[in-house]
C-alpha positions in Angstrom: 11.7 -23.0 16.5 8.7 -25.0 17.8 8.0 -25.1 21.5 6.0 -28.0 22.9 2.8 -26.8 24.4 0.2 -28.9 26.3 -3.2 -28.4 24.8 -3.7 -25.8 22.1 -3.1 -22.1 21.5 -6.0 -20.1 22.9 -8.0 -18.6 20.2 -6.9 -21.2 17.6 -8.9 -24.3 16.7 -7.6 -27.7 17.9 -6.8 -29.9 14.9 -7.1 -33.4 16.3 -6.6 -34.9 19.8 -3.5 -34.6 21.9 -0.9 -31.8 22.3 -0.4 -29.5 19.5 3.0 -27.8 18.8 3.2 -24.0 19.2 4.4 -22.3 16.0 6.0 -19.0 17.1 6.3 -17.7 13.6 2.6 -18.2 13.0 1.7 -16.5 16.3 4.0 -13.6 15.6 2.6 -13.2 12.1 -1.0 -13.3 13.4 -2.0 -16.4 11.4 -3.2 -19.9 12.2 -0.5 -22.6 12.6 0.1 -24.5 9.4 -1.7 -21.9 7.3 0.7 -20.5 4.7 0.4 -16.8 3.7 -1.0 -17.5 0.3 -1.0 -13.9 -0.8 2.7 -13.4 0.0 3.6 -16.7 -1.8 1.8 -15.6 -4.9 3.4 -12.2 -4.8 6.8 -13.8 -4.4 6.2 -16.2 -7.3 4.9 -13.5 -9.7 7.7 -11.1 -8.8 10.3 -13.8 -9.3 9.1 -14.6 -12.7 9.1 -10.9 -13.6 12.7 -10.6 -12.3 13.8 -13.4 -14.5 12.0 -11.9 -17.5 13.9 -8.7 -16.9 17.3 -10.1 -16.3 17.6 -13.2 -18.5 17.5 -11.3 -21.8 20.2 -9.0 -20.6 22.4 -11.9 -19.7 21.8 -13.6 -23.0 22.6 -10.4 -25.0 25.9 -9.7 -23.3 27.0 -12.2 -20.7 30.3 -10.5 -19.8 28.8 -7.1 -19.3 25.9 -8.5 -17.4 28.1 -10.4 -14.9 30.2 -7.3 -14.2 27.1 -5.1 -14.0 25.4 -7.4 -11.6 28.3 -7.4 -9.3 28.5 -3.6 -9.3 24.8 -3.3 -8.7 25.0 -5.6 -5.7 27.7 -3.6 -4.0 25.5 -0.7 -2.8 22.7 -3.2 -2.1 25.1 -5.2 0.2 25.8 -2.0 2.1 22.4 -0.4 2.5 20.1 -3.5 2.9 21.7 -4.5 6.2 21.6 -0.9 7.4 17.8 -0.8 6.7 17.2 -4.2 8.3 19.1 -3.0 11.4 16.5 -0.3 11.8 13.9 -3.0 12.1 15.2 -4.8 15.2 12.7 -3.5 17.8 9.7 -5.0 16.1 11.1 -7.1 13.2 8.8 -7.6 10.2 8.0 -11.1 8.9 10.8 -12.3 6.6 8.3 -13.5 4.0 6.8 -10.0 3.8 10.2 -8.3 3.4 11.2 -10.8 0.7 7.9 -10.2 -1.2 8.5 -6.4 -1.0 12.0 -6.7 -2.2 11.1 -8.9 -5.1 8.2 -6.7 -6.1 10.5 -3.8 -6.5 13.2 -5.9 -8.3 10.8 -7.8 -10.5 7.3 -6.4 -11.1 8.1 -2.7 -10.7 11.3 -2.7 -12.8 9.9 -4.8 -15.6 6.7 -2.8 -16.0 8.5 0.5 -15.6 11.0 -0.4 -18.2 8.3 -1.3 -20.7 6.2 1.8 -20.1 9.2 4.2 -20.1 10.6 2.7 -23.3 7.3 2.8 -25.1 6.7 6.4 -24.0 10.2 7.3 -25.2 10.0 5.5 -28.5 6.4 6.1 -29.5 5.6 9.5 -28.1 8.5 11.6 -26.7 11.2 11.0 -29.3 8.9 11.5 -32.3 7.5 14.7 -30.9 10.5 16.2 -29.2 13.5 14.6 -30.6 15.8 12.0 -29.1 17.6 14.2 -26.5 14.7 16.4 -25.4 12.4 13.4 -25.5 14.6 11.4 -23.2 14.8 14.3 -20.7 11.0 14.7 -20.8 10.5 11.0 -20.1 13.1 11.0 -17.3 11.6 14.1 -15.7 7.9 13.7 -16.1 7.0 10.1 -17.1 9.5 8.0 -15.2 8.9 9.5 -11.7 5.2 8.9 -12.0 5.3 5.4 -13.4 8.1 4.2 -11.1 6.7 5.6 -7.9 3.3 4.3 -8.6 4.6 0.8 -9.3 6.9 0.7 -6.3 4.1 2.1 -4.1 1.6 -0.4 -5.4 2.9 -3.1 -3.0 2.6 -0.7 -0.1 -1.0 0.2 -1.0 -1.6 -3.6 -1.2 -0.2 -4.1 2.3 -2.5 -1.3 3.5 -5.5 -3.2 2.1 -4.5 -6.8 2.8 -1.9 -6.7 5.6 -2.6 -3.6 7.5 -1.8 -5.3 10.8 1.9 -5.3 9.7 2.0 -1.5 9.7 2.2 -0.6 13.3 4.1 2.7 12.9 6.0 5.0 10.6 9.1 2.8 10.9 7.3 -0.1 9.3 6.2 2.1 6.4 9.8 3.3 5.9 11.3 -0.2 6.1 8.9 -1.8 3.6 9.2 1.2 1.2 13.0 1.2 1.4 13.3 -2.6 0.8 11.0 -2.2 -2.3 13.1 0.7 -3.6 16.5 -1.1 -3.0 15.3 -4.0 -5.1 14.1 -1.7 -7.8 17.4 0.3 -7.8 19.6 -2.8 -7.9 18.0 -4.2 -11.0 17.7 -0.8 -12.7 21.4 -0.3 -12.0 22.2 -3.6 -13.8 20.7 -2.2 -17.1 22.4 1.2 -16.6 25.8 -0.4 -16.0 25.5 -2.7 -19.1 24.9 0.3 -21.2 27.8 2.1 -19.6 30.1 -0.8 -20.3 29.1 -0.7 -23.9 29.6 3.0 -24.2 32.8 3.1 -22.1 31.2 5.3 -19.4 31.1 2.8 -16.6 33.2 4.8 -14.2 31.1 8.0 -14.2 27.9 6.0 -14.3 28.9 3.9 -11.3 29.9 7.0 -9.3 26.7 8.8 -10.1 24.3 5.9 -9.3 26.2 3.9 -6.6 28.1 6.7 -4.8 26.4 10.0 -5.4 22.7 8.9 -5.4 22.4 5.4 -4.0 19.5 6.4 -1.8 17.4 8.2 -4.5 14.8 5.5 -4.9 14.7 4.6 -1.1 14.2 8.3 -0.2 11.4 8.8 -2.7 9.5 5.6 -1.9 9.9 6.1 1.8 7.6 9.2 1.5 5.0 6.9 0.1 5.7 4.5 3.0 5.1 7.3 5.5 1.8 8.1 4.0 0.7 4.5 3.9 1.8 3.9 7.5 -0.1 7.0 8.6 -3.2 5.7 7.0 -2.7 2.3 8.7 -2.4 4.0 12.1 -5.7 5.9 11.6 -9.1 4.4 12.4 -11.2 6.8 10.4 -11.3 10.2 8.9 -9.9 11.9 5.8 -6.3 11.1 6.8 -6.8 7.5 5.8 -7.2 8.6 2.2 -5.2 11.8 2.0 -2.0 10.5 3.8 -1.1 7.8 1.3 -2.0 9.9 -1.7 0.0 12.8 -0.3 3.0 10.5 0.4 2.9 9.2 -3.2 2.7 12.7 -4.7 5.7 13.8 -2.5 7.6 10.8 -3.7 6.9 11.6 -7.4 7.9 15.3 -6.8 11.2 14.4 -5.2 12.0 11.9 -8.0 11.1 14.4 -10.7 13.2 17.1 -9.0 16.2 14.8 -9.0 15.8 13.6 -12.6 15.0 17.1 -13.8 18.0 18.7 -12.0 20.3 17.1 -14.6 19.2 19.7 -17.0 20.5 22.6 -14.8 24.1 21.5 -14.4 25.9 21.3 -11.1 23.8 24.0 -9.5 20.6 22.1 -10.2 22.2 18.8 -9.0 23.4 20.5 -5.8 20.0 21.9 -5.1 18.4 18.5 -5.5 21.0 16.9 -3.4 20.3 19.4 -0.6 16.6 18.6 -0.8 17.4 14.9 -0.6 19.6 15.4 2.5 16.7 17.3 4.1 14.3 14.4 3.4 16.9 12.0 4.8 17.3 14.0 8.0 13.5 14.1 8.3 13.2 10.4 7.9 15.9 9.8 10.6 14.0 12.1 13.0 10.8 10.2 12.3 12.5 6.9 13.0 13.9 8.1 16.3 10.5 9.5 17.4 8.7 6.3 16.3 11.1 4.2 18.3 10.4 6.3 21.4 6.7 5.9 20.8 7.0 2.1 20.5 9.0 1.9 23.8 6.4 4.0 25.5 3.7 1.7 24.1 5.4 -1.4 25.4 5.7 0.1 28.9 2.1 1.3 29.0 0.4 -1.7 27.5 2.4 -4.5 29.2 2.3 -3.1 32.7 -1.2 -4.5 33.5 0.2 -8.0 32.7 2.5 -8.0 35.7 -0.1 -9.8 37.7 0.2 -12.9 35.4 3.9 -13.2 36.1 4.6 -13.0 32.4 6.3 -9.6 32.7 7.7 -7.5 35.5 9.4 -4.1 35.9 12.9 -5.6 35.0 11.4 -7.2 31.9 9.9 -3.9 30.8 13.3 -2.3 31.2 14.8 -5.1 29.1 12.3 -4.6 26.4 12.9 -0.9 26.2 16.3 -0.9 24.5 18.0 -3.0 21.8 21.1 -3.3 23.9 19.2 -4.8 26.9 17.4 -7.2 24.6 20.7 -8.4 23.1 22.2 -8.8 26.6 19.2 -10.9 27.6 19.6 -13.2 24.6 23.3 -13.5 25.4 22.5 -14.4 29.0 20.0 -17.0 27.8 22.5 -18.5 25.5 25.2 -18.7 28.2 23.0 -20.2 30.8 20.8 -22.6 28.7 22.1 -22.8 25.1 21.0 -21.7 21.7 17.5 -22.9 22.1 17.0 -20.7 25.1 18.4 -17.7 23.2 15.8 -18.4 20.4 13.1 -18.6 23.1 14.2 -15.3 24.6 14.0 -13.7 21.1 10.5 -15.1 20.6 9.5 -13.8 24.0 10.8 -10.3 23.2 9.0 -10.2 19.9 5.7 -11.6 21.3 5.7 -9.1 24.1 6.3 -6.3 21.6 3.5 -7.6 19.3 1.1 -7.8 22.3 1.8 -4.2 23.2 1.2 -3.1 19.6 -1.9 -5.1 19.4 -3.3 -3.2 22.4 -2.3 0.0 20.7 -4.3 -0.9 17.6 -7.4 -1.6 19.7 -6.9 1.7 21.6 -6.8 3.6 18.4 -10.0 2.0 17.3 -8.3 0.4 14.3 -9.6 -3.1 15.2 -12.3 -4.4 17.4 -11.1 -6.3 20.6 -13.2 -9.3 19.8 -11.5 -9.8 16.4 -8.1 -10.0 18.0 -8.8 -11.8 21.3 -7.6 -15.1 19.8 -4.3 -13.4 18.7 -3.9 -11.8 22.2 -4.2 -15.2 23.9 -1.9 -16.8 21.5 0.7 -14.2 22.2 0.3 -14.7 25.9 0.7 -18.4 25.5 3.8 -17.9 23.4 5.2 -15.6 26.1 4.5 -18.2 28.8 6.0 -21.0 26.8 9.1 -19.2 25.7 9.7 -17.9 29.2 9.5 -21.4 30.6 11.9 -22.5 27.9 14.7 -20.0 28.7 14.2 -20.4 32.5 14.1 -24.2 32.6 17.8 -24.7 32.8 18.8 -21.3 34.3 20.9 -21.7 37.4 19.1 -18.8 39.0 15.8 -17.0 38.5 17.4 -13.6 38.0 19.2 -12.7 34.7 21.3 -9.7 33.9 20.1 -6.7 35.8 17.3 -8.7 37.4 15.6 -9.2 34.1 14.1 -12.6 35.0 12.2 -12.3 38.2 10.1 -15.4 38.5 9.5 -18.8 36.9 5.8 -18.7 37.7 3.6 -17.5 34.9 0.0 -17.9 34.0 -2.2 -17.1 31.1 -5.3 -18.4 32.8 -5.7 -15.2 34.9 -5.1 -12.4 32.4 -6.0 -8.8 33.5 -8.9 -7.0 32.0 -7.7 -7.2 28.5 -8.9 -4.1 26.7 
């Protein structure tokens, strides 16, 4: 959605005379309007090519098995991917970044991991240890290291190139899980094809899609936690130790699960209990991080009440997903779909503004470097607010959410 805006976005250069359109997506992504995220585009392109290189040979070798295997691999993905994205509603990540992360896991990580694991098995492990012991050694020692490093590489890349996207532990978990779901889906295709050919599809599907569908997400989420912790830290040893510790924990959990197959049901049960413990810990982290984000919004947006851009009812609306949804529904009923989109953009811009202040408060970024982004977010809030109030029959929405039509970005409070 593009909202008309007189003049230009503060902090962004004017490209030619006359009014310039306000691009909400560019403002929310923290980039200049019209400037494509080149790094993400390259990552998506490379990952897509790797995905094709991994899947096309499988389809050509056995089309019937490939089709069935692909459908079966997409079943758990169709369940868990929406669940993961639902966790990201308070401060949604850019769709392009999520697509890049998913394709990295499905394309680059699976292709390279398949090559390295196969070479390790065929050239080293099997000749030295025999076929069965060699396979177990690769699965327990080599595969966890290679796969977690490859999946985690895109997270380390984000820490280096797109650190501003990692505002909390939830972001680290979301990106890590999306990467891992892409990896697991494509890996399952190859496993299911082999199972079809060996008449073991039923047990293989149960093991990979029912018993352990969250193995890869749980492991890589530990790397995501470490990376997010580093992104939230301005200085000190934590910036280095946290991501390395997260990666090592991911490798250890992965190795524990793969190695448990050599100890029968007892070993599998122990690994399953550890996995449940990790899952419970991640859920607790997500809950705590959501509370932290809500507190951040209330604390950092309160000074902006003098501008008319936000008031106490707005802060209450922004604090829960249910209230946000009710506000969007109110905007849709009173002024149509465009107003609902404007309300959505207002909610996200307000959240991004609060998190921007949090990064400055933590010393992660200098105020002068993000002043343009701060003013752009204020302008987006003013423009979207005007859009969803323009046709409203009254100035007060559900629960008194919308208190006034008068807003100003010309008299901001003391910013930092």
